[in-house]
NUVOSE-64746 format. One record per atom (N, C-alpha, C, O): x, y, z. Coordinates in steps of 0.02 Angstrom, whole numbers, plus 50000, padded with zeros to 5 digits. Each point is the difference from the previous one (the first is absolute). Layout:
N
XYZ;...
REM end
This chain:
296
559065352257308;499595000050060;500394997450060;499865002050057;500644993749932;500304996650058;500365004850047;500084998450059;500145007549916;500345004650046;499545002750053;500225002350052;499114997549935;499525002350048;499664994350036;499545001150040;500684992749947;499664994350028;500035000050076;499514998450034;501095003549993;500055000450073;499525005050030;499694998750051;500245007049917;499545005150026;499284997650000;499645001150049;500164995749897;499294997949998;499884994250047;499454999450027;501054996249983;499904994550047;499945002650071;499614997450040;500775007849975;499975002850068;499295002550016;499774999250056;499905003749895;499335002550012;499474994649993;499465000750028;500694994049934;499494994949988;499954994950056;499494996750008;501055002650032;500004995050052;499495001750054;499965005750023;499664989449998;499525000950054;500304997250064;500424995449999;499375007450057;500274997750064;499724993150017;499404999150008;501054996049998;499814993250018;500504997350049;500585002250000;499234993050042;500464997450050;500614996649968;499944997249946;500635003150087;500604996949975;500424997650059;500055003350052;500254991049939;500454997350052;500705002549988;500195001449943;500214999150111;500695002149993;500394994849960;499874994050004;500615008549957;500404995649959;500484995950043;500295002650047;499794991149936;500494995850033;500294995349948;499664998349952;500984999550057;500304995649951;499614993549992;499804996950049;500105001049889;499674993749986;500424996249949;500425002849966;499464990750031;500374995849953;499895002549929;499445001649981;501104998849980;499935001949930;499975007549989;499835002249946;500355001850105;499995007249990;500575002249955;500524996749995;499365008949971;500515003049957;500315005950036;499645004450023;501024995749984;500335005450035;500005006249957;500164999749940;499665006050089;499995006449965;500395005150041;499955000150061;500435004149904;500395005250033;499835006849968;500435002849966;498974999750044;499805006349969;500405005950026;500264999850055;499795005349903;500425005850017;499705004150057;499405000650007;501055002150033;499815004450055;500555005350008;500594998549993;499195007750022;500465005650007;499915003150069;499524998550035;500955005849984;499955003650063;500245007149991;500485001349964;499175003450069;500245006950006;500045001450075;499574997950038;500945005749982;500075001250072;500405006250014;500405002349959;499485000350101;500425005350027;500164998150072;499964994150017;500225010650025;500234998450067;499464996850043;500164996050044;499205005649946;499484997350043;499394997149964;499504998350031;500545001349903;499444997449961;500254994949948;500495001249965;499164993250032;500144994949949;499354998349965;499504998550032;500525001749901;499414998149961;500204994849948;500435001249958;499254993050046;500114994749952;499495000749943;499425001750012;500804997049927;499575000349941;499984993049969;500504997649973;498934999350030;499934993149976;499484999949943;499445002350008;500774995049935;499554999449943;499624993450001;500304994750002;499045005849997;499584994050008;499704997749934;500015003649950;499744990450051;499544997549949;499344998950035;499964996450049;499525006849925;499365000150035;499644993250000;499564998950042;500624996849913;499694993449997;500534995049978;500365001249951;499694993250084;500524995049987;499704993049999;499434999050022;500954996349952;499814993050008;500234997750069;500535002050023;499084993750009;500224997350064;500664996149992;500134997249947;500275002850106;500614996049998;500635003849983;500524997049989;499455009750009;500605004049988;500235002850067;499645003750033;500974994749987;500275002050065;500405006449992;500574999849977;499155005950042;500335006449994;500055003850067;500425004450008;499144993850039;499975003850063;500504997050049;499824997150051;500825003649932;500554997450040;500625004149984;499965005049964;500614993050062;500645003149986;499965007750006;499765002550051;500475001249898;500055007350006;499325003350011;499955004850037;499534992649930;499335002950007;499754999350071;499755004850029;500314989349998;499754998750068;500415003950052;499735002650048;500924997749941;500435003850046;499805007350003;499955003050054;499934999949887;499795007149996;499315000950031;499885004850037;499664990749948;499335000450028;500014999650076;499685004050034;500694991249993;500024999050072;500315006150035;499825001550057;500635002049909;500335005850030;499565006249998;500175005150031;499274994649933;499595005949989;499455000650052;499734995150025;500105011249990;499455001450047;499335000749964;499474999350031;500565002149904;499405001749963;500024997049930;500524999949968;498914997650009;499924997649931;499575005149963;499455001650023;500795000949921;499635004749958;499894996949932;500484998249965;498895001150015;499814997049936;499755005449952;499895005750020;500024992449917;499675004649953;499325001950028;499825005950003;499814989050019;499365001350033;499854994450048;500224994349991;499415007350061;499744994950045;499324997949973;499555004149992;500394989549994;499384997649969;499405001050046;500024998050058;499455005149917;499375000150039;499724992950005;500244995549966;499265003650075;499694993550001;499644998849934;499895004649961;499924989250028;499734998049935;499385004149981;499935002249943;499624998950105;499395003749984;500165007249981;499715002749953;500745000450083;500185007049986;500335000649932;499865004749963;500594990550020;500345000249935;499494999149944;500035003549949;499524991850059;499504998949948;499555006149990;499815001649944;500035001750111;499595006149995;500385005449962;499715003449958;500934997350058;500415005049965;500044998549925;499935004549959;500194989250024;500084998349930;499345000849962;500005002049942;499454996550092;499355001049968;499855007349990;499765002149948;500385001950104;499855007249997;500405003449945;499735004149963;500914994150032;500435003449951;500014996649932;500105003349949;499794990150050;500104996349938;499394998649959;500054997349945;499365004450079;499384998749964;499715006549972;500005005250033;499774994449905;499725005849965;499294998249976;499904998349942;499615001950103;499334997549984;499635004349948;499534997649968;500685008750024;499645004549955;500325000649931;499705002949954;500914994450038;500345000749936;499804994649951;499624995550018;500635004949921;499874994649952;500334993650022;500495000250038;499274994149940;500314993650019;500744999949981;500205003049950;500204993650089;500724999949990;500184997849929;500435003149968;499264991750007;500184997449934;499895005149946;500354999949949;499175004750060;499875005049950;500525005650000;500045003949952;500374996450100;500535005050003;500624997949960;500455004049988;499574989749993;500594997249966;499915000349924;499444999649975;501115001149990;499974999549927;499804993049980;500044995450041;499745003749898;499764993449979;500534994550008;499844994750027;500785006549949;500514994750010;500154998750073;500084994250021;499965011250020;500144999150071;499434996350034;500114995950044;499275005749936;499424996850030;500014992549987;499854996050045;500325002049894;500024992949983;500524996350043;499874994550024;500725008649985;500524996950041;499774999550073;500114994950033;499585010449990;499775000250069;499474994750014;500044996450050;499485003049906;499464995150009;500294992949998;499784995750037;500705003249918;500324993349997;500384998550064;499964994550026;500405010550000;500384999050062;499534998350057;500154995650041;499305007949963;499514998550052;499734992949993;499944996450049;499905001749889;499754993249989;500514994750019;499834994850029;500815006549955;500534995250017;500074999250075;500214994750025;499625010650013;500034999750073;499364997250030;499944999250061;499574999449896;499374997050023;499535005050032;499574998150040;500505008349942;499575005250028;499645003549942;500335002249953;499014998550050;499655003749947;500205007450002;500025003050054;500124999949889;500235006949999;499485004850028;500165005450023;499204992449975;499475004350026;500085001350075;499745005050026;500624990650009;500095000850072;500415006250018;499975002450056;500425000149895;500445005850012;499735006449969;500345005150001;499074994849971;499775005649960;499945006650039;500075005449971;499814994150095;499945006250040;500675002450027;500035005350030;500504990949959;500655001950026;500325005549959;499905000449939;500495003850095;500445004549964;500574996049970;500164994650026;500155007749920;500524996049968;500584998050046;500254994449996;499965010250049;500554998350044;499814994450048;500414995750015;498975004350008;499774994850046;499994993249965;500194994950029;499585005049908;500004993849962;500714997649989;500134993950003;500345010649985;500694998149989;500304996750062;500324994849995;499565008250063;500264997250063;499714993150012;500364995350017;498995004049974;499664993650013;500254994749952;500134994350021;499935007449916;500234995249950;500724997750014;500174994249989;500255010450035;500704998350013;500074995050056;500464995949999;499105004550051;500054995650058;499674993249988;500224994950026;499255005149934;499594993949992;500394993749980;499884994750028;500595005749924;500334993849978;500554997450045;500254994549989;499945009450062;500614998350037;499954993450039;500504996650009;498905001750013;499914993850037;500214993949960;500304995450028;499555004549909;500164994249959;500754999249989;500244994749981;500145010850031;500734999749994;500334998450067;500614999950005;498994999050046;500274998050065;500115005650048;500304999050053;499485007149931;500105005750045;499455000350053;499434998049988;500775004650070;499545000250056;500055006950033;500545002150021;498905001549983;500005006650031;500274999950071;500285004950024;499634989450010;500234999550069;500764999250005;500275000450055;500064998549889;500724999150001;500385006449984;500615000049997;499035005549992;500335006449985;500435002450058;499854998750058;500685004849926;500485002250051;499675004550053;500164999450059;499395005049920;499685004550048;499594996250051;499985002050059;499704992749919;499604996050047;500454997150055;499845000350059;500724996849920;500474996950047;500295005250048;500024998950061;500195006749911;500305005250042;499505003050049;500175001350058;499224999849919;499495002950045;499854995450058;499955002250057;499984991449928;499864995250053;500584999850050;499894999950061;500725000049914;500594999750044;500055006450043;500174999650059;499685006149911;500045006350037;499475000250055;500135002450056;499274995249929;499464999950049;500184995550058;499905001750058;500374992449926;500194995350053;500565002850043;500034998550060;500425005449911;500565002750037;499835006750034;500425002750036;498984999849953;499805006350031;500335006149970;500065005150033;500144994449904;500315005749966;499475004949977;499434998149985;500755008250012;499565005149974;499914999049925;500474998249965;498925002850010;499854999449928;499845006849971;499625003950029;500684997649913;499865006349967;499914998949925;500134994549975;499645010649990;499894999549929;500205006549965;499975005450029;500254993949908;500185005749960;499395002949964;499995005949983;499524989850004;499395002049965;499414996150030;500104994950032;499305007649956;499414996350020;499734996049941;500195001449943;499394993750071;499684996349945;499605004649955;499994999249939;499685005750092;499605004849960;500455004049953;499815001349943;500785000650081;500475003649957;500234995649942;500025002349943;500154991450072;500254995749947;499484998849946;500155000349941;499234998550080;499474999349951;499895006549962;499835000049941;500265005550094;499915006649969;500495001349944;499855003649953;500764993550052;500485000949946;499724997449934;500065003249948;499644990950055;499704997149940;499385003949979;499905001249941;499695000650108;499375003349985;500105006949970;499575002649965;501015000550050;500135006749975;500265000049928;500065005349969;500114988850005;500254999749931;499455002149951;499424998150010;500765005749939;499515001349947;499744993449971;500364995049999;499025005049978;499704993749977;500414996949944;500044993949995;500265010249961;500414997249946;500584996050028;500184994849973;500135007750082;500554996350032;499754993750033;500334994849999;499085005650031;499714994050031;499874994649948;500144994150011;499605007949932;499874995249946;500654997049974;500034994049986;500485010250007;500664997449978;500264995050051;500314995049982;499585006450082;500224995550053;499634993349995;500304994750007;499055005649982;499614993949992;500224996149939;500084993950004;500025009549940;500224996549939;500684996750010;500114994449977;500345009050058;500664997150014;499954993950045;500364995149991;499185005250057;499894994350045;499754994049961;500244994450010;499285006749946;499734994649959;500564996949958;500044993949993;500395010349978;500554997549959;500504995950041;500314995449974;499765006350090;500504996850043;499774993350027;500414995850018;498945003049985;499734994050033;500304993549973;500184995650041;499895003449893;500264993649976;500714998450025;500184994150005;500225011050009;500694998950022;500105001950074;500575000850023;498885000050012;500045002450069;500404995350045;500425002350039;499464991249955;500364995250041;500755000449989;500395000050048;499815000549889;500725000549983;500295006550027;500565000050026;499075005449966;500255006550024;500095000050075;500505002550026;499024994750010;500044999750073;500604995750022;500365001850047;499754992749919;500574995750017;500665003749991;500454999450042;499615004449904;500625003849989;500115005250054;500565000850025;498915002749993;500065005150052;500184996850067;500415002750038;499274991749978;500144996650063;500734997750003;500325000550053;499944996949891;500694997750000;500495005850010;500484999450038;499395006249929;500435005850009;499975002550072;500515001950029;498894998250000;499925002250069;500374995350048;500365002350044;499554991249946;500314995150044;500765000249997;500334998650050;499945003349892;500735000449992;500275006650026;500615001150001;498955003550019;500235006650021;500295003849941;500545002950006;499104997149938;500245003149938;499565006049982;499574999349957;500545006550073;499585005849984;500085002449929;499525002649971;501074996550000;500105002049930;499564995749954;499695002549953;500294991050062;499574995649961;499265001650009;499624999949953;500195001750109;499315002050013;499835006449962;499455000649973;501015004150026;499885006349965;499874998849926;499555003049970;500844992550000;499904998449929;499324996949988;499665001649952;500144993850093;499364996549991;499405004550015;499504999649965;500565004650086;499425003850023;499955006949968;499455002749995;501115000149986;500005006949977;500215000849927;500125005649977;499924988949986;500285000249933;499595004249951;500285002649951;499074998150061;499585003849954;499805006850028;499505002949979;500894999650068;499825006050037;499855005949953;499535003750012;500874997249936;499925005749957;499364999849960;499775005149974;499924989050020;499394999349961;499395002650037;499505001749968;500534998750098;499435002250040;500225005150052;499974998550060;500275007349919;500285004850048;499515002550052;500205001050057;499164999949925;499525002550049;499884994850055;499985001750059;499954992049921;499894994650048;500614999150044;499954999150060;500645001349908;500634999350038;500065005450052;500204998750057;499645007549924;500065005650047;499554999150061;500225001050056;499154997149932;499524999450054;500144994150045;499995000650062;500154993649908;500064993850039;500704998550024;500084995950045;500425007249926;500684998250018;500415006050023;500175000550059;499995004049895;500495005350014;499775004750055;500385001450047;499005001049948;499765004850051;499974996850069;500165003250050;499644990549953;499964996650064;500704999050029;500105000950060;500384997149898;500684999350024;500275006550030;500345000050051;499505005549916;500235006550024;499685001750068;500345002450045;499024996249962;499675001350065;500284995650055;500085002250056;500084991649928;500274995550050;500705002150020;500194999450059;500205003049893;500675002550017;499955006050047;500405000650047;499115003749941;499905005750044;499794997750070;500225002850050;499364992049953;499804997250065;500614997450037;500075001250060;500374995349905;500604997250031;500455005650026;500264999750055;499835005549904;500415005750021;499735003050065;500395001550046;498964999549959;499715002850061;500064995150058;500115002150057;499814991449929;500044995050054;500714999650029;500084998150057;500425003649903;500694999850024;500125005250056;500504999650035;499045005149973;500075005050053;499824997350068;500135003250051;499564990949951;499804997050063;500384993650012;500124996349953;500085002350108;500384993950013;499564993849995;499395000450005;500934993949984;499654993649997;500234995849941;500415002149960;499314991950036;500164995449947;499364997849966;499554997450032;500415003749902;499394998849962;500144995149943;500525000449967;499024995050024;500044995249944;499465001949950;499414999250014;500795003549928;499525001949948;499974994549948;500514997949973;498884999950011;499904994849950;499535002649947;499415001250013;500854999649925;499605002349944;500134995549940;500494996349999;499085004049951;500094995949941;500705000749971;500265005649995;500044988849985;500695000049978;500135004549941;500555002549991;498944998649967;500095004549943;500165007150019;500305003749961;499504998350100;500145006850023;500735000950021;500245005650008;500114988950001;500705000250022;500464997549945;500564997950014;499215002549924;500394997449943;500015005049943;499495002949982;501104998249990;500065004049939;499995007450011;499985002550057;500035001249887;500015007350001;499355002650031;499464997549986;500615007650056;499425002950032;499774996350062;499485001650028;500914993449994;499824996150059;500025004450062;500225005849998;499544991550058;500035003750063;500725001850016;500135005550023;500334989849965;500715001550015;500255005849958;500375004250025;499434996049912;500185005649957;499735006650027;500345005150002;499034994750019;499675006150024;500335002450065;500015006050013;500264989450026;500325002050063;500645004049989;500225003750044;500074995849897;500615003749986;499885007650003;500455003850017;498944998249968;499835007250003;500055002650071;500085006050011;499874989550037;500045001950071;500704998350029;500115000550060;500344997649895;500684998050020;499984994150048;500394999650048;499144995949940;499954993950039;500204994149956;499744999249945;500724996850078;500244994449961;499744993550029;500084998650060;499604997549898;499764993350020;500554994949985;500244999649943;499954996550107;500534995149992;499704993049997;499604998150043;500594998149906;499764993149994;500314995650055;500605000350011;498994995850021;500244995450052;500194993449969;499624997249961;500975000450055;500244993749972;499774994250045;499975000750061;499864993749907;499824994050036;500634996550024;499954994750032;
REM end
């Protein structure tokens, strides 16, 4: 499940106020990876984000800040709608009021694990009975993060969006929130159930998994991120195609077309999309575009 964790967090985050990041005592220095593609009149930076972080990690400086300051436009996976609009979207797409209860869609062993996981989180399983399996998976994945010290307001996209707004930069998106939710909603129910079961299995080690991914990201180690996030890719080819490979290909096509217009763009997408085989950088090779890693 962890290879899709960035994708589900991107869609699960609700729009909430956030202050701009500034150095504080006890911060941890991070040097996440960033790439650039350019021609004579166009420069596009590719920055891999973590959608949710613990407070106190200093990453919006050095090479990242230099590239951001030089850019005219910030382009995200999606621009978050306001909280009410996001909740309406998630309810519209993620609730199945006419279907059988969620727990009845699970096999007996999976149901027992699921009900126990819900109990461990202090939520009665009946509260999710009208949810589609993918919606329950997303909600379950986010619920425990607070106890591990993670804060939705510390995500990279929140910081970048606030900084871009304050600087008067143009904001753009590669996908809409409705599209991102639609990726999950379009999955066959069997895939949704597999996604939910994998999420339940991941919960006991979620804190450890997140720490490993954060460390690899902070060190600027895309190879390490690829191993952590994409190691089980062959086990779920349909999910991988919809949530990772196809999106990377569309984004590479967007970049190719954007190179026809002058300007400087800072693109920020989940770090898993810029790591490993099939990454955005890999997809750009089909257009004879080379992404160069920026050194700190």
